[in-house]
CHARMM internal coordinates of N, CA and C (Angstrom, degrees):
IC EDIT
DIST 1 N 1 CA 1.4524
DIST 1 CA 1 C 1.5202
ANGL 1 N 1 CA 1 C 110.94
DIST 1 C 2 N 1.3093
ANGL 1 CA 1 C 2 N 116.29
DIHE 1 N 1 CA 1 C 2 N -31.76
DIST 2 N 2 CA 1.4629
ANGL 1 C 2 N 2 CA 119.57
DIHE 1 CA 1 C 2 N 2 CA -176.99
DIST 2 CA 2 C 1.5239
ANGL 2 N 2 CA 2 C 111.55
DIHE 1 C 2 N 2 CA 2 C -56.62
DIST 2 C 3 N 1.3248
ANGL 2 CA 2 C 3 N 116.52
DIHE 2 N 2 CA 2 C 3 N -43.95
DIST 3 N 3 CA 1.4660
ANGL 2 C 3 N 3 CA 119.96
DIHE 2 CA 2 C 3 N 3 CA -178.44
DIST 3 CA 3 C 1.5220
ANGL 3 N 3 CA 3 C 111.25
DIHE 2 C 3 N 3 CA 3 C -63.23
DIST 3 C 4 N 1.3244
ANGL 3 CA 3 C 4 N 117.73
DIHE 3 N 3 CA 3 C 4 N -40.92
DIST 4 N 4 CA 1.4661
ANGL 3 C 4 N 4 CA 119.37
DIHE 3 CA 3 C 4 N 4 CA -179.87
DIST 4 CA 4 C 1.5254
ANGL 4 N 4 CA 4 C 110.89
DIHE 3 C 4 N 4 CA 4 C -70.05
DIST 4 C 5 N 1.3302
ANGL 4 CA 4 C 5 N 117.48
DIHE 4 N 4 CA 4 C 5 N -34.79
DIST 5 N 5 CA 1.4682
ANGL 4 C 5 N 5 CA 120.23
DIHE 4 CA 4 C 5 N 5 CA 177.41
DIST 5 CA 5 C 1.5245
ANGL 5 N 5 CA 5 C 110.18
DIHE 4 C 5 N 5 CA 5 C -66.55
DIST 5 C 6 N 1.3248
ANGL 5 CA 5 C 6 N 116.55
DIHE 5 N 5 CA 5 C 6 N -41.87
DIST 6 N 6 CA 1.4645
ANGL 5 C 6 N 6 CA 120.53
DIHE 5 CA 5 C 6 N 6 CA 178.65
DIST 6 CA 6 C 1.5228
ANGL 6 N 6 CA 6 C 110.58
DIHE 5 C 6 N 6 CA 6 C -65.22
DIST 6 C 7 N 1.3270
ANGL 6 CA 6 C 7 N 116.67
DIHE 6 N 6 CA 6 C 7 N -38.25
DIST 7 N 7 CA 1.4673
ANGL 6 C 7 N 7 CA 120.28
DIHE 6 CA 6 C 7 N 7 CA 178.31
DIST 7 CA 7 C 1.5289
ANGL 7 N 7 CA 7 C 110.19
DIHE 6 C 7 N 7 CA 7 C -65.22
DIST 7 C 8 N 1.3194
ANGL 7 CA 7 C 8 N 117.24
DIHE 7 N 7 CA 7 C 8 N -41.37
DIST 8 N 8 CA 1.4641
ANGL 7 C 8 N 8 CA 121.26
DIHE 7 CA 7 C 8 N 8 CA 177.77
DIST 8 CA 8 C 1.5291
ANGL 8 N 8 CA 8 C 110.35
DIHE 7 C 8 N 8 CA 8 C -61.39
DIST 8 C 9 N 1.3230
ANGL 8 CA 8 C 9 N 116.51
DIHE 8 N 8 CA 8 C 9 N -46.86
DIST 9 N 9 CA 1.4641
ANGL 8 C 9 N 9 CA 120.76
DIHE 8 CA 8 C 9 N 9 CA 179.96
DIST 9 CA 9 C 1.5183
ANGL 9 N 9 CA 9 C 111.19
DIHE 8 C 9 N 9 CA 9 C -61.64
DIST 9 C 10 N 1.3172
ANGL 9 CA 9 C 10 N 116.83
DIHE 9 N 9 CA 9 C 10 N -42.07
DIST 10 N 10 CA 1.4636
ANGL 9 C 10 N 10 CA 120.28
DIHE 9 CA 9 C 10 N 10 CA 179.02
DIST 10 CA 10 C 1.5207
ANGL 10 N 10 CA 10 C 111.10
DIHE 9 C 10 N 10 CA 10 C -65.15
DIST 10 C 11 N 1.3218
ANGL 10 CA 10 C 11 N 117.55
DIHE 10 N 10 CA 10 C 11 N -39.32
DIST 11 N 11 CA 1.4629
ANGL 10 C 11 N 11 CA 120.96
DIHE 10 CA 10 C 11 N 11 CA -176.79
DIST 11 CA 11 C 1.5201
ANGL 11 N 11 CA 11 C 112.77
DIHE 10 C 11 N 11 CA 11 C -76.35
DIST 11 C 12 N 1.3465
ANGL 11 CA 11 C 12 N 117.01
DIHE 11 N 11 CA 11 C 12 N -42.44
DIST 12 N 12 CA 1.4631
ANGL 11 C 12 N 12 CA 120.65
DIHE 11 CA 11 C 12 N 12 CA -172.08
DIST 12 CA 12 C 1.5240
ANGL 12 N 12 CA 12 C 114.46
DIHE 11 C 12 N 12 CA 12 C -108.99
DIST 12 C 13 N 1.3226
ANGL 12 CA 12 C 13 N 117.64
DIHE 12 N 12 CA 12 C 13 N -13.94
DIST 13 N 13 CA 1.4520
ANGL 12 C 13 N 13 CA 121.21
DIHE 12 CA 12 C 13 N 13 CA 177.21
DIST 13 CA 13 C 1.5129
ANGL 13 N 13 CA 13 C 115.32
DIHE 12 C 13 N 13 CA 13 C 81.37
DIST 13 C 14 N 1.3095
ANGL 13 CA 13 C 14 N 118.37
DIHE 13 N 13 CA 13 C 14 N 4.69
DIST 14 N 14 CA 1.4588
ANGL 13 C 14 N 14 CA 121.65
DIHE 13 CA 13 C 14 N 14 CA 179.36
DIST 14 CA 14 C 1.5152
ANGL 14 N 14 CA 14 C 111.35
DIHE 13 C 14 N 14 CA 14 C -116.82
DIST 14 C 15 N 1.3036
ANGL 14 CA 14 C 15 N 115.64
DIHE 14 N 14 CA 14 C 15 N 163.32
DIST 15 N 15 CA 1.4582
ANGL 14 C 15 N 15 CA 121.46
DIHE 14 CA 14 C 15 N 15 CA 179.45
DIST 15 CA 15 C 1.5209
ANGL 15 N 15 CA 15 C 111.30
DIHE 14 C 15 N 15 CA 15 C -83.95
DIST 15 C 16 N 1.3199
ANGL 15 CA 15 C 16 N 115.31
DIHE 15 N 15 CA 15 C 16 N 161.49
DIST 16 N 16 CA 1.4572
ANGL 15 C 16 N 16 CA 122.99
DIHE 15 CA 15 C 16 N 16 CA 174.63
DIST 16 CA 16 C 1.5183
ANGL 16 N 16 CA 16 C 107.34
DIHE 15 C 16 N 16 CA 16 C -106.17
DIST 16 C 17 N 1.3253
ANGL 16 CA 16 C 17 N 116.60
DIHE 16 N 16 CA 16 C 17 N 135.56
DIST 17 N 17 CA 1.4616
ANGL 16 C 17 N 17 CA 121.73
DIHE 16 CA 16 C 17 N 17 CA -179.69
DIST 17 CA 17 C 1.5118
ANGL 17 N 17 CA 17 C 109.94
DIHE 16 C 17 N 17 CA 17 C -121.65
DIST 17 C 18 N 1.3180
ANGL 17 CA 17 C 18 N 116.10
DIHE 17 N 17 CA 17 C 18 N 143.53
DIST 18 N 18 CA 1.4559
ANGL 17 C 18 N 18 CA 121.98
DIHE 17 CA 17 C 18 N 18 CA 173.91
DIST 18 CA 18 C 1.5204
ANGL 18 N 18 CA 18 C 107.97
DIHE 17 C 18 N 18 CA 18 C -108.04
DIST 18 C 19 N 1.3113
ANGL 18 CA 18 C 19 N 115.73
DIHE 18 N 18 CA 18 C 19 N 125.92
DIST 19 N 19 CA 1.4569
ANGL 18 C 19 N 19 CA 121.63
DIHE 18 CA 18 C 19 N 19 CA 178.09
DIST 19 CA 19 C 1.5233
ANGL 19 N 19 CA 19 C 106.86
DIHE 18 C 19 N 19 CA 19 C -112.10
DIST 19 C 20 N 1.3311
ANGL 19 CA 19 C 20 N 115.55
DIHE 19 N 19 CA 19 C 20 N 120.94
DIST 20 N 20 CA 1.4584
ANGL 19 C 20 N 20 CA 121.27
DIHE 19 CA 19 C 20 N 20 CA -178.33
DIST 20 CA 20 C 1.5140
ANGL 20 N 20 CA 20 C 110.32
DIHE 19 C 20 N 20 CA 20 C -99.74
DIST 20 C 21 N 1.3223
ANGL 20 CA 20 C 21 N 115.29
DIHE 20 N 20 CA 20 C 21 N 133.81
DIST 21 N 21 CA 1.4522
ANGL 20 C 21 N 21 CA 121.33
DIHE 20 CA 20 C 21 N 21 CA 179.70
DIST 21 CA 21 C 1.5251
ANGL 21 N 21 CA 21 C 109.62
DIHE 20 C 21 N 21 CA 21 C -113.87
DIST 21 C 22 N 1.3303
ANGL 21 CA 21 C 22 N 115.34
DIHE 21 N 21 CA 21 C 22 N 131.41
DIST 22 N 22 CA 1.4586
ANGL 21 C 22 N 22 CA 121.93
DIHE 21 CA 21 C 22 N 22 CA 175.06
DIST 22 CA 22 C 1.5155
ANGL 22 N 22 CA 22 C 107.08
DIHE 21 C 22 N 22 CA 22 C -130.82
DIST 22 C 23 N 1.2975
ANGL 22 CA 22 C 23 N 116.20
DIHE 22 N 22 CA 22 C 23 N 122.02
DIST 23 N 23 CA 1.4636
ANGL 22 C 23 N 23 CA 121.26
DIHE 22 CA 22 C 23 N 23 CA -178.60
DIST 23 CA 23 C 1.5287
ANGL 23 N 23 CA 23 C 111.48
DIHE 22 C 23 N 23 CA 23 C 53.14
DIST 23 C 24 N 1.3336
ANGL 23 CA 23 C 24 N 116.36
DIHE 23 N 23 CA 23 C 24 N 44.94
DIST 24 N 24 CA 1.4630
ANGL 23 C 24 N 24 CA 123.67
DIHE 23 CA 23 C 24 N 24 CA 177.80
DIST 24 CA 24 C 1.5242
ANGL 24 N 24 CA 24 C 114.02
DIHE 23 C 24 N 24 CA 24 C 63.28
DIST 24 C 25 N 1.3242
ANGL 24 CA 24 C 25 N 117.07
DIHE 24 N 24 CA 24 C 25 N 22.76
DIST 25 N 25 CA 1.4683
ANGL 24 C 25 N 25 CA 121.99
DIHE 24 CA 24 C 25 N 25 CA 176.13
DIST 25 CA 25 C 1.5261
ANGL 25 N 25 CA 25 C 108.07
DIHE 24 C 25 N 25 CA 25 C -128.54
DIST 25 C 26 N 1.3186
ANGL 25 CA 25 C 26 N 116.28
DIHE 25 N 25 CA 25 C 26 N 147.56
DIST 26 N 26 CA 1.4662
ANGL 25 C 26 N 26 CA 120.80
DIHE 25 CA 25 C 26 N 26 CA 178.27
DIST 26 CA 26 C 1.5162
ANGL 26 N 26 CA 26 C 108.33
DIHE 25 C 26 N 26 CA 26 C -71.92
DIST 26 C 27 N 1.3270
ANGL 26 CA 26 C 27 N 116.11
DIHE 26 N 26 CA 26 C 27 N 119.24
DIST 27 N 27 CA 1.4619
ANGL 26 C 27 N 27 CA 121.64
DIHE 26 CA 26 C 27 N 27 CA -176.63
DIST 27 CA 27 C 1.5311
ANGL 27 N 27 CA 27 C 112.08
DIHE 26 C 27 N 27 CA 27 C -79.36
DIST 27 C 28 N 1.3065
ANGL 27 CA 27 C 28 N 117.64
DIHE 27 N 27 CA 27 C 28 N -30.61
DIST 28 N 28 CA 1.4695
ANGL 27 C 28 N 28 CA 121.65
DIHE 27 CA 27 C 28 N 28 CA 179.77
DIST 28 CA 28 C 1.5316
ANGL 28 N 28 CA 28 C 109.21
DIHE 27 C 28 N 28 CA 28 C -112.23
DIST 28 C 29 N 1.3066
ANGL 28 CA 28 C 29 N 115.58
DIHE 28 N 28 CA 28 C 29 N 65.91
DIST 29 N 29 CA 1.4685
ANGL 28 C 29 N 29 CA 121.09
DIHE 28 CA 28 C 29 N 29 CA -172.48
DIST 29 CA 29 C 1.5294
ANGL 29 N 29 CA 29 C 113.50
DIHE 28 C 29 N 29 CA 29 C -62.47
DIST 29 C 30 N 1.3179
ANGL 29 CA 29 C 30 N 118.33
DIHE 29 N 29 CA 29 C 30 N -18.30
DIST 30 N 30 CA 1.4675
ANGL 29 C 30 N 30 CA 120.13
DIHE 29 CA 29 C 30 N 30 CA 178.09
DIST 30 CA 30 C 1.5267
ANGL 30 N 30 CA 30 C 111.12
DIHE 29 C 30 N 30 CA 30 C -63.71
DIST 30 C 31 N 1.3224
ANGL 30 CA 30 C 31 N 117.05
DIHE 30 N 30 CA 30 C 31 N -21.06
DIST 31 N 31 CA 1.4574
ANGL 30 C 31 N 31 CA 120.57
DIHE 30 CA 30 C 31 N 31 CA -179.92
DIST 31 CA 31 C 1.5292
ANGL 31 N 31 CA 31 C 111.46
DIHE 30 C 31 N 31 CA 31 C -66.59
DIST 31 C 32 N 1.3082
ANGL 31 CA 31 C 32 N 118.52
DIHE 31 N 31 CA 31 C 32 N -24.93
DIST 32 N 32 CA 1.4639
ANGL 31 C 32 N 32 CA 122.05
DIHE 31 CA 31 C 32 N 32 CA -179.04
DIST 32 CA 32 C 1.5324
ANGL 32 N 32 CA 32 C 110.04
DIHE 31 C 32 N 32 CA 32 C -60.55
DIST 32 C 33 N 1.3160
ANGL 32 CA 32 C 33 N 117.49
DIHE 32 N 32 CA 32 C 33 N -44.96
DIST 33 N 33 CA 1.4674
ANGL 32 C 33 N 33 CA 121.23
DIHE 32 CA 32 C 33 N 33 CA 178.70
DIST 33 CA 33 C 1.5290
ANGL 33 N 33 CA 33 C 110.59
DIHE 32 C 33 N 33 CA 33 C -64.90
DIST 33 C 34 N 1.3241
ANGL 33 CA 33 C 34 N 116.92
DIHE 33 N 33 CA 33 C 34 N -37.29
DIST 34 N 34 CA 1.4610
ANGL 33 C 34 N 34 CA 120.69
DIHE 33 CA 33 C 34 N 34 CA 178.52
DIST 34 CA 34 C 1.5299
ANGL 34 N 34 CA 34 C 110.82
DIHE 33 C 34 N 34 CA 34 C -66.46
DIST 34 C 35 N 1.3193
ANGL 34 CA 34 C 35 N 116.77
DIHE 34 N 34 CA 34 C 35 N -40.76
DIST 35 N 35 CA 1.4717
ANGL 34 C 35 N 35 CA 120.88
DIHE 34 CA 34 C 35 N 35 CA 178.36
DIST 35 CA 35 C 1.5177
ANGL 35 N 35 CA 35 C 109.91
DIHE 34 C 35 N 35 CA 35 C -64.72
DIST 35 C 36 N 1.3111
ANGL 35 CA 35 C 36 N 116.82
DIHE 35 N 35 CA 35 C 36 N -44.49
DIST 36 N 36 CA 1.4645
ANGL 35 C 36 N 36 CA 121.19
DIHE 35 CA 35 C 36 N 36 CA 179.32
DIST 36 CA 36 C 1.5322
ANGL 36 N 36 CA 36 C 110.72
DIHE 35 C 36 N 36 CA 36 C -59.85
DIST 36 C 37 N 1.3268
ANGL 36 CA 36 C 37 N 116.53
DIHE 36 N 36 CA 36 C 37 N -44.11
DIST 37 N 37 CA 1.4645
ANGL 36 C 37 N 37 CA 120.62
DIHE 36 CA 36 C 37 N 37 CA 179.13
DIST 37 CA 37 C 1.5284
ANGL 37 N 37 CA 37 C 111.07
DIHE 36 C 37 N 37 CA 37 C -63.31
DIST 37 C 38 N 1.3188
ANGL 37 CA 37 C 38 N 117.33
DIHE 37 N 37 CA 37 C 38 N -39.54
DIST 38 N 38 CA 1.4585
ANGL 37 C 38 N 38 CA 121.17
DIHE 37 CA 37 C 38 N 38 CA 179.91
DIST 38 CA 38 C 1.5246
ANGL 38 N 38 CA 38 C 110.61
DIHE 37 C 38 N 38 CA 38 C -67.62
DIST 38 C 39 N 1.3234
ANGL 38 CA 38 C 39 N 118.01
DIHE 38 N 38 CA 38 C 39 N -42.27
DIST 39 N 39 CA 1.4659
ANGL 38 C 39 N 39 CA 121.47
DIHE 38 CA 38 C 39 N 39 CA 177.97
DIST 39 CA 39 C 1.5181
ANGL 39 N 39 CA 39 C 110.00
DIHE 38 C 39 N 39 CA 39 C -61.01
DIST 39 C 40 N 1.3292
ANGL 39 CA 39 C 40 N 116.54
DIHE 39 N 39 CA 39 C 40 N -44.55
DIST 40 N 40 CA 1.4629
ANGL 39 C 40 N 40 CA 119.91
DIHE 39 CA 39 C 40 N 40 CA 178.94
DIST 40 CA 40 C 1.5274
ANGL 40 N 40 CA 40 C 111.20
DIHE 39 C 40 N 40 CA 40 C -63.34
DIST 40 C 41 N 1.3162
ANGL 40 CA 40 C 41 N 117.18
DIHE 40 N 40 CA 40 C 41 N -40.36
DIST 41 N 41 CA 1.4609
ANGL 40 C 41 N 41 CA 120.87
DIHE 40 CA 40 C 41 N 41 CA 179.10
DIST 41 CA 41 C 1.5295
ANGL 41 N 41 CA 41 C 110.54
DIHE 40 C 41 N 41 CA 41 C -63.16
DIST 41 C 42 N 1.3176
ANGL 41 CA 41 C 42 N 117.38
DIHE 41 N 41 CA 41 C 42 N -43.39
DIST 42 N 42 CA 1.4499
ANGL 41 C 42 N 42 CA 121.21
DIHE 41 CA 41 C 42 N 42 CA -178.66
DIST 42 CA 42 C 1.5351
ANGL 42 N 42 CA 42 C 111.34
DIHE 41 C 42 N 42 CA 42 C -70.27
DIST 42 C 43 N 1.3225
ANGL 42 CA 42 C 43 N 116.55
DIHE 42 N 42 CA 42 C 43 N -34.96
DIST 43 N 43 CA 1.4660
ANGL 42 C 43 N 43 CA 120.58
DIHE 42 CA 42 C 43 N 43 CA -179.33
DIST 43 CA 43 C 1.5244
ANGL 43 N 43 CA 43 C 111.07
DIHE 42 C 43 N 43 CA 43 C -68.90
DIST 43 C 44 N 1.3167
ANGL 43 CA 43 C 44 N 115.96
DIHE 43 N 43 CA 43 C 44 N -35.22
DIST 44 N 44 CA 1.4634
ANGL 43 C 44 N 44 CA 120.88
DIHE 43 CA 43 C 44 N 44 CA -178.92
DIST 44 CA 44 C 1.5259
ANGL 44 N 44 CA 44 C 110.07
DIHE 43 C 44 N 44 CA 44 C -79.06
DIST 44 C 45 N 1.3389
ANGL 44 CA 44 C 45 N 116.02
DIHE 44 N 44 CA 44 C 45 N -38.86
DIST 45 N 45 CA 1.4611
ANGL 44 C 45 N 45 CA 122.43
DIHE 44 CA 44 C 45 N 45 CA -174.19
DIST 45 CA 45 C 1.4674
ANGL 45 N 45 CA 45 C 112.34
DIHE 44 C 45 N 45 CA 45 C -66.05
END
COOR INIT
IC SEED 1 N 1 CA 1 C
IC BUILD
């Protein structure tokens, strides 16, 4: 997966995030803040 994530970043300039769901809830909720920060960075850039 690392190679495809790096290829995506090189092609589109954004990061790839994995969101894990357990019992219909986001298990790694800290990723939401990271996604928001990345969207803001890309929108400004």
